N, C-alpha and C positions, 0 to 999 in steps of 0.2 A: 856406060856401065848400067846393067839392069838392076833394078831394085829387087831385093830378096822378098819373096812372097810368103814363104812359110817359116815360122819360128824354128830355131834350132835348140830350144830348151823347153823343159816341161813347166818350170816355174816362170810364168809370164808376168806375174805381178804379186808382190807381197805387201800387205798393209803395214807390216812391221818387220822385225828381224825374223827371217824364216827359220823354222826348226827342222833340222835334218837329223837322221840317225842311220846307222848301218845295222841291219837286222839279219840274222842267219836265214838263208833260203831253205824252206821246207824241202825234204826229199822229193824226188820226182813223183813217187806214188801219192804223196800228200798234196802236191800241187794240182794233180789232175791233168792240166794241159802243159805241164813241163815248164819251159822257160818263162821268165817274166820280162815284158817289154816296158820300157819307160813310158809313163802315161797311164799304166794300169792302176785301177783301184785295188787296194790291198787290204788284207786282214792278217792278224796274227793268231796262231794256234800253237799252244805250248811253247811260246817264245820264238816261234819261227814265222816267217812271212810267206804268204801265198796269195794268188789272185782272189779277190772277194768272191765267195762261192754261193751266196744266197740271193736268188732272184727277188728283187725288190726288198731285200732284207735291210735291217738296221745297219747304218754306216757310222759307227761311233767307235773310235775316233776316225775322222776322214784321213786317209793315208794313201799317197800315190808313190809309185816307183818313179825316180828321176834318173837322168843320165849320170853316170859316174864311173868309179872304178869297177872293173870287170875282171877279177882275177881268174886265171885258169891254172892248170898244172905247171905251166912253164913261164908265165909272165903275168904282168898286170897291165892292162890297157885302159885307156879312157874311152868309154863307149859314148856314142851319140844317142839321140832319141830313138833311132831305129835299130840300135844294137841290143839284142836280148841279153839278159843276164844268163850266165852259164847255169845249167841245172845240175851242177855237181856239188851241191851243198855249200856254195860260196855265200857271200853276203849281198844284200840289196840295199842301195842307198834310197831311203824313203824320205818323203816330205809330209809334214803334218800341216796342211794349209788351214787358214782361219777364214771366217766369213769375210768376203770382200776380195780374197786372193783369187787369182785367175790361173788355172791349170790347163795345159795342153794335153787333154785326155784322149781316150780312144772310144769311138762310137761303133756299135755293132753294125754288121753288114745288113742291108735292107731297111735301115732306119732313115726317116726324113724328119729332121728336127727344125722347127721354126725358131727365129730369134726369140729369146726369153723363154723358150720351152724348158720345162723342168725335166731333170734327168735322175735316174735311179740305177742301181746295180743290175746288170743282166746275168749275173752269176758266174762270170768267167773273167772278171777283171775289167770288162768293158762296160760302157754305159748304154742305156736305152731310154726312150721316152718314159716319163713318170706315169704310172698307172693310178688313177684316182682310187682304185680299190685298196691301195696301200694305206692311204689316209693317215700317215704319221710323219711328222717332220723329220724324224731320225732316218727315214727311208730316202729322203730327197738329198741328193749329193750336191746339186747346184742347178744353175740355169745357163742355157746356151747364150754366149755373148754374140754369136753370129749364127745364121741359119746354115745347116749342113744337110745336103740331100745325098744320102748314100743308099737310096732305095734300089738302085741298080747295081750296087757294089756287092762283090763276093768276098770282100775282106773288110776289116775294120778301117775306119777313117778317123783322122784327127779332128777334134772339136775343141774350141776354146770355151771353158766352163768357169763361170764365177761361182765360187763355193758359197753356199748359203749357211 
């Protein structure tokens, strides 16, 4: 039997009891890019959740979409980490990780991150390398647990991130 190489959950490690919540999904026009994928960095606006939208912006509180219930008009299914949440004003299961927790997040296409590289928001729910121009701890989401080279990639790649 072959060993599994990729995790099947977003919450890879919690230093304590993880805190989850179900938050309403912002309407499609508020989300910008539509559906939310587990592993995306999120923010709330007017009590609804959407992908974090500010390049290098403050990330307080840190909040990620995790796999979970994915209701649609006719049923409720359990999605996996690659199942987008429906963009029909449903709810998104979110996790508020604490420093030391490890999340299986999403890295932008074209990025090459070294182990221990610092990460920040790329303004679309994905992460990118930290820019020294940001210079504020609230802008750093975490550090890469392992190197990920997605420099030739045309879509987001998974990355293990220790929350700072």
